[in-house]
C-alpha positions in Angstrom: 67.4 31.0 -17.7 65.8 31.3 -14.2 63.1 33.5 -15.5 60.1 31.9 -13.9 59.7 31.6 -10.2 58.7 28.0 -10.4 62.1 27.2 -12.1 64.0 28.9 -9.3 62.1 27.0 -6.7 62.7 23.8 -8.6 66.5 24.5 -8.7 66.6 25.3 -4.9 64.8 22.1 -3.9 66.9 20.0 -6.3 70.1 21.2 -4.8 68.8 20.7 -1.3 67.7 17.1 -2.2 71.1 16.3 -3.7 72.7 17.6 -0.5 70.6 15.2 1.6 71.4 12.2 -0.7 75.0 13.0 -0.5 74.9 13.3 3.2 73.2 9.9 3.6 75.5 8.2 1.0 78.7 9.6 2.5 78.2 9.3 6.3 82.0 9.4 6.9 82.4 12.8 5.4 83.6 15.3 7.9 80.9 18.1 7.8 79.4 19.8 10.8 75.8 20.9 11.4 77.1 24.5 11.3 78.3 24.0 7.8 75.0 22.5 6.8 73.1 25.5 8.2 75.5 27.9 6.4 75.1 26.1 3.1 71.2 26.2 3.4 71.4 29.9 4.3 73.5 30.5 1.2 70.9 28.7 -0.9 68.1 30.9 0.5 70.1 34.1 0.0 70.8 33.0 -3.6 67.0 32.5 -4.2 66.2 35.9 -2.6 68.8 37.7 -4.7 67.4 36.1 -7.8 63.8 37.0 -6.8 64.8 40.6 -6.0 66.6 41.0 -9.4 63.4 39.6 -11.1 61.2 42.0 -9.1 63.4 45.0 -10.1 63.1 44.0 -13.7 59.3 43.8 -13.4 59.1 47.2 -11.7 61.4 48.7 -14.3 59.1 47.6 -17.0 56.0 48.8 -15.1 57.6 52.1 -14.5 58.5 52.5 -18.1 55.0 51.7 -19.2 53.6 54.1 -16.8 56.0 56.8 -17.8 55.1 56.3 -21.4 51.4 56.4 -20.6 51.8 59.6 -18.6 53.9 61.1 -21.3 51.3 60.2 -24.0 48.5 61.6 -21.9 50.6 64.8 -21.3 51.4 65.3 -25.0 47.9 64.3 -26.4 45.6 65.7 -23.8 43.1 68.2 -25.4 43.3 70.4 -22.3 46.2 72.7 -21.3 48.6 70.9 -18.8 51.6 72.5 -17.0 53.9 71.9 -14.0 55.5 74.4 -11.7 58.1 73.9 -9.0 57.8 75.2 -5.4 59.0 78.6 -6.5 56.1 78.8 -8.9 58.3 78.7 -11.9 57.2 76.7 -15.0 59.1 73.4 -15.5 57.2 72.2 -18.6 53.8 72.1 -20.4 52.0 70.2 -23.1 51.9 71.2 -26.7 48.2 72.6 -26.4 49.4 75.1 -23.8 52.4 76.1 -25.8 50.1 76.9 -28.7 47.9 79.0 -26.3 50.9 80.9 -25.0 52.3 81.2 -28.6 55.6 79.4 -27.7 57.8 77.6 -30.2 59.7 75.1 -28.1 59.4 73.4 -24.7 62.4 75.3 -23.5 60.6 78.6 -24.0 58.5 78.1 -20.9 61.2 76.6 -18.6 61.8 78.7 -15.4 59.4 81.4 -16.6 56.6 82.8 -14.3 53.0 83.8 -14.9 54.0 87.5 -15.2 55.9 86.5 -18.4 52.7 85.4 -20.1 49.7 87.1 -18.4 48.7 90.6 -17.5 49.8 91.7 -14.1 46.4 91.4 -12.5 45.7 87.9 -14.0 49.2 86.7 -13.0 48.6 87.8 -9.4 45.3 85.9 -9.2 47.1 82.7 -10.5 49.9 83.0 -8.1 47.5 83.4 -5.1 45.7 80.2 -6.1 49.1 78.5 -6.5 50.2 79.5 -3.0 47.0 78.1 -1.6 47.8 74.7 -3.1 51.4 74.8 -1.8 50.2 75.7 1.7 47.2 73.5 2.1 48.0 70.6 -0.2 44.5 70.7 -1.4 43.0 70.7 -4.9 41.8 74.2 -6.0 39.7 75.3 -9.0 39.2 78.8 -10.5 38.6 80.6 -13.9 40.8 83.0 -15.7 40.6 85.0 -19.0 43.3 85.1 -21.6 43.5 87.4 -24.7 44.6 85.6 -27.8 46.9 87.2 -30.4 43.9 87.4 -32.7 42.1 89.6 -30.2 39.7 86.8 -29.1 39.1 86.6 -25.3 39.0 83.1 -24.0 37.8 81.7 -20.7 39.7 78.8 -19.0 38.5 76.8 -16.1 41.6 75.7 -14.1 42.2 72.8 -11.8 45.2 72.9 -9.5 46.7 70.0 -7.6 49.9 69.6 -5.5 52.9 67.6 -6.7 54.5 65.7 -3.7 57.7 63.9 -3.1 57.2 61.6 -0.1 55.9 64.0 2.5 56.9 67.3 0.9 55.1 69.4 -1.7 57.5 70.1 -4.5 55.3 72.0 -6.9 51.9 72.2 -8.5 50.3 70.7 -11.6 47.5 72.6 -13.5 44.9 71.6 -16.0 43.1 74.3 -18.0 40.0 73.7 -20.0 38.6 76.1 -22.6 35.1 76.9 -21.5 34.6 80.0 -23.7 31.7 78.5 -25.7 30.1 77.0 -22.6 30.3 80.3 -20.7 28.8 82.2 -23.7 26.0 79.6 -24.0 25.4 79.8 -20.2 25.2 83.6 -20.4 22.8 83.4 -23.4 20.6 80.9 -21.5 20.7 83.1 -18.4 19.4 86.1 -20.5 16.7 83.9 -22.2 15.6 82.6 -18.8 15.4 86.1 -17.4 13.4 87.2 -20.5 11.1 84.2 -20.2 10.6 84.7 -16.5 9.7 88.3 -17.1 7.2 87.4 -19.8 5.6 84.7 -17.6 5.4 87.0 -14.5 3.8 89.8 -16.5 1.2 87.7 -18.4 -2.4 88.1 -17.1 -2.6 84.3 -16.3 -1.6 82.1 -13.5 1.3 79.9 -14.8 3.1 77.1 -13.1 5.1 73.9 -13.9 5.2 70.8 -12.0 6.9 67.4 -12.3 5.0 64.1 -12.9 4.6 63.7 -9.1 2.8 67.0 -8.9 5.6 68.9 -7.1 6.0 72.5 -8.2 9.1 73.4 -10.1 8.2 76.9 -11.3 5.4 79.4 -10.6 4.8 83.0 -11.7 4.0 85.8 -9.5 0.3 85.6 -10.2 0.0 82.3 -8.4 1.8 83.8 -5.4 -0.7 86.8 -5.6 -3.8 84.5 -5.9 -3.1 82.1 -3.1 -1.1 84.5 -0.9 2.0 82.2 -0.4 5.5 83.0 -1.4 7.0 81.1 -4.3 10.0 79.7 -2.3 7.5 78.0 0.0 5.7 76.4 -2.9 8.7 75.0 -4.8 9.1 71.2 -4.3 5.6 70.9 -2.8 2.4 69.4 -4.2 0.5 72.6 -3.5 -2.8 71.3 -4.9 -2.7 68.5 -2.5 -1.8 70.8 0.4 -4.0 73.9 -0.4 -6.8 72.5 -2.6 -7.7 69.2 -1.1 -11.2 69.2 -2.5 -9.9 69.4 -6.0 -6.9 67.2 -5.6 -8.3 63.9 -6.8 -9.9 65.5 -9.9 -6.6 67.4 -10.7 -4.6 64.2 -10.2 -6.8 62.4 -12.8 -6.4 65.2 -15.2 -2.6 65.1 -14.8 -2.7 61.3 -15.5 -4.7 61.9 -18.7 -2.1 64.5 -19.9 0.8 62.2 -19.1 -0.7 59.1 -20.7 -2.1 60.7 -23.8 0.9 63.2 -24.2 -1.7 65.8 -25.3 -3.0 69.0 -23.9 -6.4 69.4 -22.3 -8.6 72.5 -21.8 -11.0 72.7 -18.9 -13.5 75.3 -17.6 -14.4 75.0 -13.9 -15.0 77.1 -10.8 -12.1 77.6 -8.4 -11.6 79.4 -5.1 -8.2 81.0 -4.4 -7.3 82.0 -0.9 -10.2 84.0 0.8 -11.7 85.2 -2.6 -15.0 84.2 -3.9 -15.3 81.3 -6.4 -14.7 82.3 -10.0 -14.7 80.8 -13.4 -11.4 79.7 -14.9 -10.1 78.2 -18.1 -7.4 75.8 -17.3 -5.0 74.5 -20.0 -2.7 71.6 -19.0 0.1 70.6 -21.5 2.9 68.0 -21.3 6.5 68.9 -21.0 8.8 66.6 -22.9 12.5 65.6 -22.7 14.8 64.9 -25.7 13.5 61.4 -25.8 9.8 62.6 -26.1 9.1 61.3 -22.6 6.8 63.4 -20.5 8.7 64.8 -17.5 6.2 67.4 -16.3 3.1 69.5 -16.9 2.7 73.2 -17.5 -0.6 74.7 -16.4 -2.0 78.0 -17.5 -5.1 79.3 -15.7 -7.1 82.3 -17.0 -10.0 83.9 -15.2 -13.0 84.6 -17.4 -15.6 85.8 -15.0 -16.1 89.0 -17.1 -16.6 86.9 -20.3 -19.1 84.7 -18.4 -21.0 87.8 -17.1 -21.0 89.3 -20.6 -22.4 86.1 -22.1 -25.1 85.9 -19.4 -26.1 89.5 -20.2 -26.3 88.6 -24.0 -28.4 85.5 -23.2 -30.7 87.5 -21.0 -31.0 90.3 -23.6 -31.8 87.8 -26.4 -34.2 85.9 -24.1 -36.0 89.1 -23.3 -36.2 90.3 -26.9 -37.3 86.9 -28.3 -39.9 86.6 -25.5 -41.3 90.0 -26.3 -41.5 89.1 -30.0 -43.2 85.8 -29.4 -46.2 87.4 -27.7 -47.4 89.7 -30.7 -46.5 86.9 -33.1 -48.7 84.4 -31.4 -51.4 87.0 -31.2 -51.2 87.6 -34.9 -51.3 83.8 -35.6 -54.4 83.5 -33.4 -56.1 86.3 -35.2 -55.4 84.8 -38.6 -56.7 81.4 -37.5 -60.0 83.2 -36.5 -60.2 84.8 -39.9 -59.5 81.6 -41.7 -62.0 79.4 -39.8 -64.8 81.9 -40.7 -65.7 83.0 -37.2 -65.9 86.6 -38.4 -67.5 85.7 -41.7 -66.4 83.8 -44.8 -63.4 85.0 -46.8 -63.3 84.9 -50.6 -60.4 83.0 -52.3 -58.1 85.9 -52.7 -58.6 87.0 -49.1 -57.9 83.5 -47.9 -54.7 83.3 -50.0 -53.5 86.6 -48.6 -54.3 85.5 -45.0 -52.6 82.2 -45.6 -49.4 83.9 -46.9 -49.4 86.2 -43.8 -49.9 83.3 -41.5 -47.0 81.4 -43.1 -44.8 84.4 -42.7 -45.7 84.6 -39.0 -45.0 80.9 -38.6 -41.6 81.4 -40.1 -41.0 84.3 -37.8 -42.1 82.2 -34.8 -39.7 79.4 -35.8 -36.9 81.9 -36.3 -37.5 83.3 -32.8 -37.5 79.9 -31.3 -34.3 79.0 -33.1 -32.4 82.1 -31.9 -33.6 81.5 -28.3 -32.7 77.8 -28.4 -29.2 78.6 -29.8 -28.4 81.1 -26.9 -30.1 78.9 -24.3 -27.8 76.0 -25.4 -24.8 78.0 -24.5 -25.9 78.0 -20.9 -26.9 74.4 -20.7 -23.5 72.7 -21.3 -24.8 70.4 -23.9 -26.9 68.4 -21.4 -29.1 65.7 -23.0 -31.9 63.6 -21.7 -32.0 60.3 -23.8 -35.2 58.4 -24.4 -36.2 55.6 -26.8 -38.4 56.7 -29.7 -39.3 56.0 -33.2 -36.9 58.1 -35.4 -38.9 57.7 -38.6 -42.1 58.9 -37.0 -40.1 61.9 -35.5 -38.9 62.9 -39.0 -42.3 62.3 -40.6 -44.2 64.5 -38.1 -41.5 67.2 -38.2 -41.7 67.3 -42.0 -45.5 67.6 -41.8 -45.2 70.5 -39.4 -42.9 72.5 -41.8 -44.8 71.6 -45.0 -46.6 75.0 -45.0 -43.3 76.7 -45.6 -42.5 74.4 -48.5 -45.9 75.0 -50.0 -45.3 78.7 -50.3 -42.3 77.9 -52.6 -44.2 75.0 -54.3 -41.7 72.5 -53.0 -42.5 68.8 -52.3 -41.0 67.0 -49.3 -40.3 63.3 -50.0 -39.1 60.8 -47.4 -37.2 57.6 -48.1 -36.4 55.3 -45.2 -34.3 52.2 -45.2 -34.4 51.6 -41.5 -34.9 47.9 -40.4 -35.2 49.1 -36.7 -36.8 52.5 -36.4 -36.2 52.9 -32.7 -33.2 54.9 -31.4 -32.0 56.2 -28.0 -31.4 60.0 -28.0 -32.7 63.3 -26.7 -36.0 63.5 -28.7 -36.5 67.2 -28.4 -32.9 68.1 -29.4 -32.9 65.7 -32.4 -36.2 67.2 -33.5 -34.6 70.6 -33.4 -31.7 69.4 -35.6 -34.0 67.8 -38.1 -36.2 70.9 -38.1 -33.2 73.3 -38.7 -31.7 71.2 -41.6 -35.1 70.8 -43.2 -35.9 74.6 -42.8 -32.5 75.3 -44.3 -33.3 73.2 -47.4 -36.7 74.9 -47.8 -35.2 78.5 -47.4 -32.4 78.1 -49.9 -33.9 75.4 -52.2 -35.1 76.4 -55.7 -38.9 76.9 -56.1 -40.9 74.0 -57.7 -38.3 71.3 -56.7 -38.3 68.3 -54.5 -36.7 68.2 -51.1 -35.6 64.6 -50.4 -35.1 63.2 -46.9 -33.2 59.9 -46.7 -32.8 57.8 -43.6 -30.4 54.9 -43.5 -28.5 52.8 -41.0 -24.9 51.7 -41.0 -23.6 49.3 -38.4 -24.7 51.0 -35.1 -25.3 54.4 -36.6 -28.4 56.2 -38.0 -27.8 58.5 -41.0 -30.1 61.4 -41.8 -29.8 63.4 -45.0 -31.7 66.4 -46.6 -31.1 66.9 -50.3 -32.3 69.9 -52.2 -31.7 71.7 -55.4 -30.0 75.1 -54.6 -27.1 77.4 -55.5 -23.6 75.9 -55.3 -21.8 76.5 -51.9 -18.0 76.9 -52.2 -15.7 74.7 -50.3 -14.5 77.7 -48.3 -18.0 78.5 -47.2 -18.7 74.9 -46.3 -15.9 74.8 -43.8 -17.6 77.5 -41.7 -21.2 76.9 -42.4 -21.9 75.4 -39.0 -20.1 78.1 -37.1 -22.0 80.6 -35.0 -20.2 83.7 -36.3 -19.4 83.9 -40.0 -17.3 86.4 -41.9 -18.1 85.2 -45.4 -19.5 88.0 -47.5 -22.0 85.8 -49.3 -25.2 87.5 -47.9 -27.6 84.7 -48.7 -26.0 82.5 -46.0 -26.0 85.2 -43.3 -29.5 85.0 -42.2 -29.8 84.9 -38.4 -32.3 82.1 -38.2 -30.5 79.7 -40.5 -27.0 80.5 -39.3 -27.9 80.0 -35.7 -30.0 76.9 -36.6 -27.1 75.2 -38.3 -24.8 76.1 -35.3 -27.4 74.8 -32.9 -27.7 71.6 -35.0 -23.9 71.0 -34.8 -24.0 71.4 -31.0 -26.8 68.9 -30.7 -25.2 66.3 -32.9 -21.8 66.7 -31.2 -23.4 66.2 -27.8 -24.7 62.9 -29.1 -21.2 61.8 -30.2 -22.2 62.1 -33.8 -21.0 63.9 -37.0 -22.7 66.7 -39.0 -21.8 67.6 -42.5 -22.7 69.5 -45.7 -21.9 68.9 -49.3 -22.6 70.9 -52.5 -22.1 69.7 -56.0 -21.6 71.8 -59.1 -24.9 70.5 -60.5 -26.7 72.6 -57.8 -27.4 69.6 -55.5 -26.9 70.4 -51.8 -26.9 67.7 -49.0 -27.0 68.5 -45.3 -27.1 65.6 -42.9 -25.8 64.0 -39.7 -24.8 60.5 -38.3 -25.5 59.6 -34.7 -25.2 56.3 -32.7 -28.3 54.4 -32.5 -27.8 54.2 -28.7 -26.6 57.4 -27.0 -23.9 56.6 -24.4 -25.0 58.2 -21.2 -25.1 57.3 -17.5 -28.9 58.1 -17.4 -31.3 55.3 -18.0 -33.4 56.0 -21.1 -37.2 55.8 -21.1 -39.2 54.5 -24.0 -41.5 57.1 -25.6 -44.5 56.0 -27.7 -45.3 58.4 -30.5 
């Protein structure tokens, strides 16, 4: 078998070699050069015929394989496939299309036209596209709708391509894909996007989205209105870099924080849009995630709260005015009582002194309450600014307890201090910490039972200082403890709604939080209440602390 090309070559060269040997061995043989050339030519033709036959065999196998492959694709393709001749009559189609047209056999579609299967208007549209392909020889795509026997309306995306025979177009081949669900989903998404856009455009905030490079990908109409630039001119532009150069570096740092932490941030700052005056805005920046939980952008919501700022300022001014007006007569009364007690106007008997002392203590309590209210409202306008100094914490607690002892005496309470500090010096805002200590101690006196001890403990743990005030008082529920440090409380328990104590605890929380500490409250069923805080021994701040000698 001359199946392999190498075998055929070997045979050819063997015959040729034998011919040469014979020619040399038989020189007397009568053979001309013409005969030799003819013989060689015959050998070459023989090899060519063999090669050609072998090539035909290979091409036949390849064609058969390709035909089988195309036939398998045609029969098993999930899309609808058909072929038409140049007269736009169907020649064949795959089983999926036969099922769509509700045909039983392959012959049912042969030589039929689109008018046999589609409504007149639809068939006309299909034939127009078919003619475009026949005339131009280009691929064309379009969509058609087809009502199913069950009444369902389906949408098909069609791709048309020419069928060529050498240089002539002999027909068209079409592939239809069912896109009904995709089109329905796209319509639903379009409606949802329209609804979302309507909501975003009508919200009383500036809202925009940008990618991780800061380029704008969406902005509502409020942004257009504020900066006076059309949305189409903003899209794809880092508008903060272009229009807010002064705030760009800060904004970039905020964006990096959102991207790196994958968490939202809320800021309050002054901004100036277009030619308007600077205003106060609350800015919320939140990350946008993809399906792999990677941050792909940032959504920004900006709310103007100038009116809230103005209202808060009026409230602070009102409270400051009222408390200032109250302090003057209170101080005058305290001065008058001190004159009475020191005997400048004559000696008082025991009962008179006791009555004046009680009145004096009430006035001191009133003065402390006024100071607490004023401090709480002033702290709203000071942005938790602290001035750290180095001072003796134990001596601060001791002197504060001594100042407030007169209130404890009226309830026959005894203040006891236990300190386990090895190093009594801390770095913090001395005045603010004193306020917090005073408020917690005043709270314990106010709500503690009469004739009981109020215990102050001071401990240290690692780099923290821990301050606790423990007293005997009515049990506080867990629900109440959750909101006891809030400024505004809705709990109906009246004994915890006093203005001085409520604001005092709220102020204490602000002070401790500004020192990166924790404040807490506990209440046991055995009527033991504990209020305390934990702060770092060294307050982390850029300001250099000064040492204060008590």
